[in-house]
Backbone as ProteinMPNN parsed JSONL, in Angstrom:
{"seq_chain_A": "MSNDTNRRDFIGYSFAAVAAVGGGFALVGMKRAWDPLPSVLAGGFTTIDLTPMKPGKPETFEWRGKPIFVLKKSESMDNSERDLIVGKERFTVAIGLCTHLGCIPAWKKDTWKCACHGGQFNASGTQTFGPPPRPLDLPPFSVEGNTIVLGNEGPEFKKIAAFLATQA", "coords_chain_A": {"N_chain_A": [[-24.917, -39.712, -144.26], [-24.322, -37.903, -142.28], [-26.854, -37.5, -141.207], [-27.356, -40.007, -140.09], [-25.419, -40.075, -138.086], [-26.283, -38.055, -136.368], [-28.684, -39.19, -135.47], [-27.695, -41.449, -134.123], [-26.141, -40.183, -132.152], [-28.199, -38.85, -130.75], [-29.669, -41.053, -129.75], [-27.688, -42.161, -128.126], [-27.224, -40.057, -126.276], [-29.773, -39.952, -125.13], [-29.935, -42.488, -123.941], [-27.871, -42.195, -122.059], [-28.944, -40.152, -120.464], [-31.247, -41.418, -119.388], [-29.979, -43.494, -117.99], [-28.524, -41.982, -116.118], [-30.588, -40.774, -114.615], [-31.83, -43.083, -113.593], [-29.663, -44.112, -112.114], [-29.437, -42.072, -110.234], [-31.877, -42.358, -108.819], [-31.407, -44.899, -107.771], [-29.232, -44.375, -106.052], [-30.468, -42.645, -104.195], [-32.309, -44.426, -103.088], [-30.545, -46.283, -101.904], [-29.327, -44.627, -99.988], [-31.502, -44.044, -98.326], [-31.979, -46.591, -97.324], [-29.713, -46.975, -95.789], [-29.811, -44.97, -93.869], [-30.532, -44.302, -90.397], [-33.472, -45.564, -88.758], [-36.451, -43.643, -87.933], [-37.282, -44.3, -85.331], [-34.934, -45.14, -84.137], [-33.417, -42.812, -84.226], [-34.953, -41.251, -82.482], [-34.355, -42.436, -80.103], [-31.967, -41.436, -79.326], [-29.889, -38.809, -78.132], [-31.043, -35.905, -76.429], [-30.723, -32.467, -76.332], [-31.004, -29.842, -74.043], [-31.264, -26.454, -73.605], [-30.744, -24.535, -70.818], [-30.636, -21.841, -70.35], [-32.635, -19.92, -71.427], [-34.851, -20.387, -69.797], [-37.575, -19.547, -67.618], [-38.119, -18.682, -64.195], [-40.338, -20.714, -62.289], [-41.92, -21.474, -64.427], [-42.543, -24.262, -66.021], [-41.139, -26.219, -68.694], [-41.841, -28.408, -71.398], [-40.302, -31.122, -72.932], [-39.445, -33.505, -75.499], [-38.317, -36.807, -75.294], [-37.234, -39.834, -76.41], [-39.866, -40.434, -77.06], [-41.248, -39.735, -74.803], [-42.679, -37.318, -72.538], [-40.698, -34.785, -71.095], [-40.315, -33.011, -68.194], [-39.014, -29.892, -67.352], [-38.222, -27.687, -64.915], [-37.434, -24.503, -63.889], [-36.749, -23.527, -60.778], [-38.381, -21.164, -58.694], [-37.557, -18.608, -56.252], [-39.387, -18.877, -54.166], [-40.087, -21.516, -54.103], [-39.739, -24.716, -52.542], [-36.581, -26.094, -51.582], [-34.919, -29.092, -52.564], [-33.376, -32.301, -52.164], [-33.504, -33.532, -54.519], [-33.25, -31.635, -56.44], [-31.68, -30.291, -59.322], [-28.726, -28.61, -59.505], [-27.466, -25.917, -61.164], [-25.016, -23.766, -61.556], [-26.121, -21.01, -59.835], [-28.717, -21.624, -59.898], [-31.717, -23.623, -59.443], [-33.17, -26.63, -60.562], [-35.862, -28.76, -61.588], [-35.947, -31.895, -62.982], [-37.758, -34.216, -64.745], [-39.453, -37.201, -65.814], [-42.373, -36.745, -67.53], [-44.707, -38.31, -66.786], [-47.372, -39.58, -64.979], [-46.85, -41.529, -62.117], [-48.738, -43.321, -61.398], [-50.718, -44.315, -63.39], [-49.617, -43.497, -65.763], [-50.541, -41.158, -67.041], [-50.335, -37.767, -68.346], [-49.395, -35.264, -66.299], [-50.605, -31.912, -65.626], [-49.333, -28.592, -65.314], [-50.265, -26.575, -62.7], [-50.264, -23.612, -61.363], [-48.301, -24.067, -58.957], [-47.926, -26.757, -58.867], [-47.884, -30.067, -60.214], [-50.633, -31.557, -61.614], [-52.518, -34.467, -62.0], [-54.984, -35.297, -64.177], [-56.279, -37.699, -64.52], [-56.644, -39.405, -62.165], [-56.468, -37.703, -60.032], [-53.938, -37.369, -58.875], [-51.159, -35.61, -57.405], [-48.186, -33.676, -57.725], [-45.427, -32.032, -56.273], [-43.348, -29.072, -56.864], [-40.855, -30.214, -56.936], [-41.265, -32.673, -57.95], [-42.176, -34.638, -56.27], [-44.629, -36.87, -55.03], [-47.632, -35.652, -53.68], [-50.299, -35.955, -53.187], [-53.026, -38.195, -53.631], [-53.245, -41.196, -55.73], [-50.615, -41.797, -56.86], [-47.766, -43.873, -56.553], [-45.111, -43.16, -56.166], [-42.51, -40.62, -56.559], [-42.267, -38.454, -59.522], [-40.593, -39.984, -62.231], [-37.049, -40.062, -62.927], [-35.246, -38.983, -65.694], [-32.342, -40.275, -67.42], [-29.544, -38.124, -67.432], [-27.018, -35.71, -68.28], [-24.965, -32.904, -67.395], [-23.794, -30.221, -69.223], [-22.189, -27.449, -69.045], [-24.499, -24.936, -69.425], [-26.447, -26.618, -70.345], [-28.559, -29.484, -70.575], [-28.099, -32.869, -71.275], [-30.088, -35.263, -72.348], [-30.206, -38.741, -71.907], [-27.643, -39.435, -71.303], [-25.841, -40.622, -68.468], [-24.812, -38.681, -66.156], [-22.7, -37.366, -63.439], [-24.356, -35.735, -61.879], [-26.914, -36.769, -62.32], [-26.552, -39.326, -61.211], [-26.154, -38.706, -58.527], [-28.662, -37.603, -57.76], [-30.307, -39.79, -58.392], [-29.335, -41.665, -56.571], [-30.165, -40.481, -54.171], [-32.97, -40.633, -54.543], [-33.263, -43.389, -54.504], [-32.862, -43.984, -51.839], [-35.179, -43.039, -50.786], [-37.156, -44.741, -51.509]], "CA_chain_A": [[-24.027, -40.086, -143.199], [-24.475, -36.923, -141.219], [-28.149, -37.752, -140.602], [-27.17, -41.22, -139.288], [-24.62, -39.711, -136.92], [-27.147, -37.294, -135.463], [-29.621, -40.132, -134.846], [-26.92, -42.251, -133.201], [-25.818, -39.315, -131.033], [-29.427, -38.644, -129.985], [-29.95, -42.289, -129.007], [-26.656, -42.275, -127.088], [-27.513, -39.076, -125.227], [-31.01, -40.378, -124.459], [-29.579, -43.612, -123.076], [-27.077, -41.659, -120.947], [-29.851, -39.424, -119.574], [-32.061, -42.413, -118.671], [-29.088, -44.183, -117.051], [-28.195, -41.058, -115.035], [-31.774, -40.658, -113.759], [-31.961, -44.362, -112.894], [-28.588, -44.171, -111.119], [-29.793, -41.15, -109.151], [-32.91, -43.01, -107.999], [-30.772, -46.003, -107.041], [-28.458, -43.802, -104.951], [-31.41, -42.17, -103.183], [-32.827, -45.619, -102.405], [-29.492, -46.839, -101.033], [-29.155, -43.737, -98.841], [-32.638, -44.259, -97.41], [-31.801, -47.889, -96.661], [-28.615, -46.87, -94.829], [-30.135, -44.024, -92.805], [-31.204, -44.914, -89.261], [-34.922, -45.397, -88.691], [-36.864, -42.58, -87.006], [-37.341, -44.805, -83.957], [-33.569, -45.169, -83.631], [-33.038, -41.421, -83.986], [-35.673, -40.775, -81.301], [-33.737, -43.034, -78.932], [-30.666, -40.824, -79.114], [-29.725, -37.815, -77.093], [-31.745, -34.64, -76.596], [-30.026, -31.401, -75.625], [-31.909, -28.791, -73.581], [-30.582, -25.254, -73.127], [-31.427, -24.031, -69.618], [-30.484, -20.385, -70.256], [-33.833, -19.088, -71.608], [-35.975, -20.778, -68.942], [-38.042, -18.56, -66.649], [-38.468, -19.308, -62.917], [-41.739, -21.034, -62.033], [-42.614, -21.83, -65.676], [-41.935, -25.479, -66.559], [-41.202, -26.479, -70.126], [-41.931, -29.829, -71.704], [-39.505, -31.548, -74.072], [-39.696, -34.916, -75.817], [-37.141, -37.667, -75.355], [-37.642, -41.237, -76.601], [-41.323, -40.494, -77.106], [-41.833, -39.398, -73.5], [-42.535, -35.912, -72.156], [-39.741, -34.494, -70.027], [-40.58, -31.731, -67.559], [-37.878, -29.17, -66.784], [-38.73, -26.518, -64.202], [-36.487, -23.649, -63.176], [-37.468, -23.217, -59.555], [-38.335, -19.785, -58.211], [-37.075, -18.466, -54.872], [-40.419, -19.271, -53.205], [-40.273, -22.977, -54.134], [-38.896, -25.451, -51.604], [-35.391, -26.788, -52.073], [-34.996, -30.527, -52.364], [-32.183, -33.059, -52.549], [-33.74, -33.965, -55.887], [-32.996, -30.512, -57.336], [-30.458, -30.189, -60.109], [-28.164, -27.283, -59.293], [-26.582, -25.474, -62.238], [-24.623, -22.419, -61.129], [-26.897, -20.624, -58.649], [-30.12, -21.952, -60.186], [-32.193, -24.967, -59.112], [-34.079, -27.153, -61.578], [-36.442, -30.089, -61.459], [-35.968, -32.624, -64.251], [-38.553, -35.413, -64.484], [-40.262, -37.757, -66.895], [-43.697, -36.18, -67.308], [-45.774, -39.314, -66.764], [-47.805, -39.904, -63.622], [-46.369, -42.857, -61.731], [-49.88, -44.18, -61.099], [-51.125, -45.027, -64.606], [-48.933, -42.989, -66.946], [-51.126, -39.96, -67.651], [-49.429, -36.624, -68.335], [-49.909, -34.217, -65.414], [-50.549, -30.522, -66.099], [-48.824, -27.636, -64.321], [-51.277, -25.644, -62.189], [-49.672, -22.653, -60.433], [-47.032, -24.541, -58.401], [-48.091, -28.206, -58.681], [-48.329, -30.865, -61.356], [-51.86, -32.276, -61.252], [-52.909, -35.485, -62.968], [-56.44, -35.274, -64.334], [-56.846, -39.062, -64.582], [-57.117, -39.892, -60.871], [-56.283, -36.699, -58.986], [-52.604, -37.346, -58.287], [-50.488, -34.317, -57.426], [-46.745, -33.68, -57.491], [-44.961, -30.668, -56.009], [-42.386, -28.533, -57.828], [-39.686, -31.092, -56.972], [-41.661, -33.943, -58.552], [-42.572, -35.585, -55.23], [-46.084, -37.016, -54.938], [-48.158, -35.004, -52.478], [-51.7, -36.304, -52.979], [-53.633, -39.119, -54.574], [-52.771, -42.571, -55.839], [-49.269, -42.11, -57.351], [-47.004, -44.583, -55.527], [-43.744, -42.656, -56.02], [-42.3, -39.349, -57.274], [-42.053, -38.535, -60.961], [-39.335, -40.667, -62.527], [-35.923, -39.238, -63.338], [-34.605, -39.481, -66.915], [-30.88, -40.151, -67.352], [-29.073, -36.881, -68.034], [-25.751, -35.143, -67.843], [-24.951, -31.45, -67.518], [-22.632, -29.663, -69.921], [-22.354, -25.993, -68.973], [-25.888, -24.574, -69.16], [-27.338, -27.508, -71.088], [-28.776, -30.855, -70.102], [-28.127, -33.846, -72.359], [-30.888, -36.422, -71.943], [-29.714, -39.99, -72.47], [-26.352, -39.698, -70.651], [-25.898, -40.661, -67.009], [-23.719, -37.903, -65.593], [-22.601, -37.415, -61.975], [-25.516, -35.077, -61.268], [-27.993, -37.756, -62.359], [-26.254, -40.411, -60.264], [-26.37, -38.186, -57.17], [-30.108, -37.507, -57.526], [-30.841, -41.159, -58.413], [-28.978, -42.301, -55.299], [-31.078, -39.924, -53.17], [-34.307, -41.205, -54.755], [-33.227, -44.802, -54.105], [-33.001, -44.054, -50.377], [-36.541, -42.647, -50.448], [-38.11, -45.782, -51.958]], "C_chain_A": [[-24.173, -39.148, -142.006], [-25.787, -37.132, -140.482], [-28.078, -38.967, -139.687], [-26.413, -40.905, -137.992], [-25.469, -38.948, -135.916], [-28.128, -38.199, -134.742], [-28.892, -40.977, -133.797], [-26.545, -41.425, -131.962], [-27.039, -39.086, -130.136], [-29.765, -39.874, -129.141], [-28.944, -42.47, -127.881], [-26.906, -41.317, -125.933], [-28.765, -39.44, -124.443], [-30.724, -41.517, -123.493], [-28.807, -43.116, -121.847], [-27.971, -40.921, -119.943], [-30.696, -40.385, -118.747], [-31.208, -43.143, -117.638], [-28.748, -43.276, -115.873], [-29.375, -40.902, -114.074], [-31.965, -41.941, -112.955], [-30.898, -44.524, -111.821], [-28.873, -43.262, -109.94], [-30.846, -41.74, -108.23], [-32.32, -44.151, -107.176], [-29.965, -45.473, -105.853], [-29.355, -43.286, -103.833], [-31.976, -43.351, -102.397], [-31.807, -46.227, -101.468], [-29.293, -45.963, -99.803], [-30.282, -43.925, -97.836], [-32.501, -45.574, -96.659], [-30.714, -47.814, -95.597], [-28.898, -45.913, -93.686], [-30.802, -44.743, -91.642], [-32.713, -44.635, -89.297], [-35.28, -44.263, -87.735], [-36.92, -43.045, -85.555], [-35.954, -44.87, -83.332], [-33.101, -43.747, -83.332], [-33.699, -40.875, -82.732], [-35.052, -41.31, -80.022], [-32.404, -42.414, -78.583], [-30.672, -39.844, -77.964], [-30.516, -36.563, -77.441], [-31.037, -33.605, -75.74], [-31.025, -30.291, -75.292], [-31.073, -27.639, -73.033], [-31.386, -24.666, -71.968], [-31.437, -22.508, -69.533], [-31.792, -19.621, -70.418], [-34.995, -19.409, -70.667], [-36.275, -19.707, -67.898], [-38.449, -19.273, -65.351], [-39.975, -19.53, -62.774], [-42.533, -21.437, -63.257], [-41.963, -23.081, -66.264], [-42.074, -25.553, -68.079], [-41.192, -27.984, -70.328], [-41.146, -30.106, -72.979], [-39.83, -33.009, -74.35], [-38.375, -35.653, -75.931], [-37.627, -39.111, -75.383], [-39.153, -41.401, -76.527], [-42.015, -40.154, -75.799], [-41.699, -37.899, -73.248], [-41.538, -35.786, -71.003], [-40.052, -33.099, -69.499], [-39.264, -31.158, -67.036], [-38.434, -27.877, -66.199], [-37.569, -25.784, -63.561], [-37.239, -23.151, -61.95], [-37.285, -21.751, -59.166], [-37.856, -19.785, -56.76], [-38.082, -18.99, -53.855], [-40.63, -20.785, -53.155], [-39.275, -23.649, -53.212], [-37.698, -26.082, -52.304], [-35.519, -28.262, -51.74], [-33.667, -31.154, -52.747], [-32.296, -33.537, -53.994], [-33.413, -32.859, -56.904], [-31.667, -30.666, -58.062], [-29.958, -28.762, -59.937], [-27.182, -27.001, -60.427], [-26.249, -24.015, -61.944], [-25.342, -22.089, -59.83], [-28.369, -20.997, -58.788], [-30.437, -23.397, -59.797], [-33.231, -25.364, -60.146], [-34.646, -28.488, -61.12], [-36.463, -30.682, -62.863], [-36.708, -33.928, -63.97], [-39.224, -35.902, -65.763], [-41.705, -37.37, -66.586], [-44.833, -37.178, -67.438], [-46.098, -39.645, -65.32], [-47.388, -41.334, -63.3], [-47.504, -43.788, -61.307], [-50.251, -44.992, -62.338], [-50.556, -44.426, -65.895], [-49.583, -41.825, -67.665], [-50.11, -38.818, -67.568], [-50.02, -35.537, -67.444], [-49.741, -32.825, -66.034], [-50.064, -29.63, -64.964], [-49.925, -26.659, -63.963], [-50.653, -24.833, -61.063], [-48.328, -23.122, -59.881], [-47.034, -26.054, -58.163], [-48.418, -28.855, -60.015], [-49.524, -31.679, -60.895], [-52.24, -33.221, -62.378], [-54.435, -35.533, -63.01], [-57.056, -36.66, -64.297], [-57.434, -39.516, -63.241], [-56.795, -38.943, -59.723], [-54.922, -36.678, -58.328], [-51.973, -35.968, -58.412], [-49.018, -34.505, -57.071], [-46.312, -32.244, -57.26], [-43.911, -30.259, -57.044], [-41.108, -29.365, -57.916], [-40.005, -32.452, -57.588], [-42.071, -35.007, -57.549], [-44.089, -35.65, -55.153], [-46.559, -36.425, -53.611], [-49.6, -35.382, -52.192], [-52.11, -37.329, -54.02], [-52.918, -40.449, -54.673], [-51.347, -42.793, -56.352], [-48.405, -42.735, -56.259], [-45.606, -44.017, -55.274], [-43.625, -41.317, -56.754], [-42.217, -39.564, -58.782], [-40.675, -39.143, -61.218], [-38.302, -39.696, -63.091], [-35.33, -39.793, -64.633], [-33.083, -39.407, -66.759], [-30.44, -38.876, -68.067], [-27.669, -36.576, -67.551], [-25.829, -33.642, -68.076], [-23.655, -31.035, -68.19], [-22.806, -28.152, -69.978], [-23.769, -25.646, -68.563], [-26.856, -25.435, -69.951], [-27.419, -28.858, -70.392], [-28.791, -31.745, -71.343], [-28.876, -35.066, -71.845], [-30.353, -37.656, -72.647], [-28.356, -40.375, -71.917], [-26.564, -39.753, -69.144], [-24.678, -39.961, -66.447], [-23.699, -37.978, -64.079], [-23.79, -36.767, -61.269], [-26.705, -36.031, -61.21], [-27.765, -38.823, -61.294], [-26.486, -39.966, -58.822], [-27.86, -38.142, -56.842], [-30.741, -38.897, -57.493], [-30.527, -41.891, -57.12], [-29.888, -41.786, -54.178], [-32.462, -40.541, -53.318], [-34.362, -42.67, -54.342], [-33.37, -44.944, -52.589], [-34.412, -43.725, -49.928], [-37.555, -43.737, -50.745], [-38.502, -46.728, -50.87]], "O_chain_A": [[-24.146, -39.585, -140.855], [-25.843, -36.963, -139.264], [-28.679, -38.961, -138.612], [-26.751, -41.425, -136.928], [-25.364, -39.192, -134.714], [-28.386, -38.018, -133.552], [-29.415, -41.195, -132.705], [-26.627, -41.927, -130.841], [-26.929, -39.122, -128.91], [-30.104, -39.753, -127.964], [-29.317, -42.894, -126.787], [-26.817, -41.696, -124.765], [-28.813, -39.256, -123.227], [-31.209, -41.516, -122.362], [-29.06, -43.565, -120.729], [-27.788, -41.042, -118.732], [-30.848, -40.195, -117.541], [-31.668, -43.387, -116.522], [-28.687, -43.748, -114.737], [-29.187, -40.898, -112.858], [-32.234, -41.883, -111.755], [-31.189, -45.018, -110.732], [-28.596, -43.611, -108.792], [-30.735, -41.643, -107.008], [-32.692, -44.344, -106.019], [-30.008, -46.054, -104.768], [-29.045, -43.464, -102.655], [-32.106, -43.279, -101.175], [-32.149, -46.643, -100.361], [-29.112, -46.477, -98.699], [-30.042, -43.96, -96.629], [-32.867, -45.663, -95.487], [-30.79, -48.525, -94.595], [-28.283, -46.031, -92.627], [-31.556, -45.692, -91.857], [-33.158, -43.604, -89.801], [-34.509, -43.951, -86.828], [-36.636, -42.266, -84.646], [-35.81, -44.674, -82.125], [-32.464, -43.502, -82.308], [-33.078, -40.115, -81.989], [-35.205, -40.704, -78.961], [-31.767, -42.838, -77.619], [-31.365, -40.026, -76.963], [-30.642, -36.206, -78.612], [-30.779, -33.838, -74.559], [-31.793, -29.856, -76.15], [-30.275, -27.821, -72.114], [-32.563, -24.339, -72.121], [-32.174, -21.942, -68.726], [-32.058, -18.73, -69.611], [-36.033, -18.752, -70.741], [-35.375, -19.054, -67.37], [-39.054, -20.344, -65.397], [-40.779, -18.654, -63.094], [-43.725, -21.719, -63.138], [-40.937, -22.978, -66.937], [-43.015, -25.011, -68.659], [-40.614, -28.732, -69.539], [-41.306, -29.41, -73.982], [-40.433, -33.677, -73.51], [-37.438, -35.187, -76.578], [-38.345, -39.552, -74.485], [-39.653, -42.391, -75.994], [-43.235, -40.272, -75.694], [-40.731, -37.276, -73.685], [-41.545, -36.583, -70.065], [-40.055, -32.125, -70.253], [-38.499, -31.849, -66.363], [-39.041, -27.075, -66.908], [-36.81, -26.362, -62.784], [-38.239, -22.442, -62.067], [-36.201, -21.181, -59.29], [-37.764, -20.835, -56.125], [-37.693, -19.493, -52.8], [-41.292, -21.281, -52.243], [-38.124, -23.227, -53.101], [-37.782, -26.537, -53.445], [-36.152, -28.634, -50.752], [-32.922, -30.603, -53.558], [-31.298, -33.903, -54.615], [-33.313, -33.131, -58.1], [-30.671, -31.111, -57.491], [-30.694, -27.81, -60.198], [-26.21, -27.729, -60.63], [-27.103, -23.137, -62.07], [-25.194, -22.801, -58.837], [-29.172, -20.717, -57.898], [-29.57, -24.271, -59.815], [-34.063, -24.554, -60.556], [-34.012, -29.238, -60.378], [-36.935, -30.052, -63.809], [-36.333, -34.668, -63.06], [-39.521, -35.122, -66.667], [-42.199, -37.642, -65.492], [-45.817, -36.914, -68.129], [-45.206, -39.953, -64.53], [-47.556, -42.238, -64.119], [-47.254, -44.923, -60.9], [-50.116, -46.216, -62.342], [-50.967, -44.805, -66.991], [-49.211, -41.527, -68.8], [-49.144, -38.894, -66.809], [-51.041, -34.945, -67.793], [-48.852, -32.598, -66.855], [-50.351, -29.886, -63.795], [-50.462, -25.983, -64.841], [-50.53, -25.316, -59.938], [-47.294, -22.61, -60.309], [-46.25, -26.567, -57.364], [-49.129, -28.284, -60.842], [-49.443, -32.407, -59.906], [-52.282, -32.838, -63.548], [-55.087, -35.781, -61.995], [-58.258, -36.784, -64.061], [-58.581, -39.959, -63.182], [-56.844, -39.343, -58.56], [-54.759, -36.021, -57.3], [-52.208, -35.246, -59.381], [-48.65, -35.35, -56.255], [-46.766, -31.335, -57.956], [-43.624, -31.006, -57.979], [-40.355, -29.229, -58.88], [-39.115, -33.29, -57.732], [-42.293, -36.157, -57.926], [-44.763, -34.622, -55.204], [-45.965, -36.666, -52.56], [-50.087, -35.163, -51.083], [-51.606, -37.332, -55.143], [-52.095, -40.796, -53.825], [-50.884, -43.932, -56.283], [-48.315, -42.193, -55.158], [-44.978, -44.358, -54.272], [-44.534, -40.927, -57.486], [-42.111, -40.694, -59.259], [-39.714, -38.85, -60.507], [-38.641, -38.655, -63.653], [-34.946, -40.962, -64.672], [-32.588, -38.549, -66.028], [-30.902, -38.582, -69.17], [-27.201, -37.114, -66.548], [-26.654, -33.165, -68.855], [-22.566, -31.441, -67.785], [-23.493, -27.635, -70.859], [-24.205, -26.016, -67.472], [-27.985, -25.013, -70.202], [-26.486, -29.302, -69.723], [-29.423, -31.41, -72.345], [-28.366, -35.812, -71.009], [-30.078, -37.623, -73.847], [-27.948, -41.529, -72.045], [-27.381, -39.007, -68.605], [-23.626, -40.577, -66.28], [-24.586, -38.589, -63.483], [-24.184, -37.2, -60.186], [-27.412, -36.105, -60.205], [-28.687, -39.18, -60.56], [-26.956, -40.746, -57.994], [-28.277, -38.589, -55.773], [-31.613, -39.161, -56.665], [-31.354, -42.653, -56.621], [-30.333, -42.563, -53.334], [-33.069, -40.935, -52.322], [-35.4, -43.142, -53.878], [-33.942, -45.925, -52.111], [-34.811, -44.084, -48.82], [-38.693, -43.667, -50.282], [-39.29, -47.644, -51.102]]}, "name": "protein", "num_of_chains": 1, "seq": "MSNDTNRRDFIGYSFAAVAAVGGGFALVGMKRAWDPLPSVLAGGFTTIDLTPMKPGKPETFEWRGKPIFVLKKSESMDNSERDLIVGKERFTVAIGLCTHLGCIPAWKKDTWKCACHGGQFNASGTQTFGPPPRPLDLPPFSVEGNTIVLGNEGPEFKKIAAFLATQA"}
């Protein structure tokens, strides 16, 4: 009788272990099905801290699969109505795709230069040479203290967008 009980207990414990492992796999599968897709997550908001940026050295961030250029302007760079002003600092925020054919321009000293067809943009993102038909595009953003949140249309974005609309 004791031998029978041990066998029955072993079979019961084995069944419970298999059921627990199967339940765990089922829960993991359900969680994966409920999680947003990577493409949806990429379409969200991106936060950029402006504090560590150095004047004259642009940084590139990714938002919705596109490069975003953020440049803290140095004293020697021209001021523009397109500049984002945060405190006493001026910044250029732009989608880093040439408005001619969508290549990614590279920063060379104080100008973004597109290697595809020779287009050039100044530190404010305005086209200065070559085939680009317009300045670098402006991503929607809002400012919260010393950070930019890409994906929100804040008052700063609306002001710069209104200025760019008058230039078109």
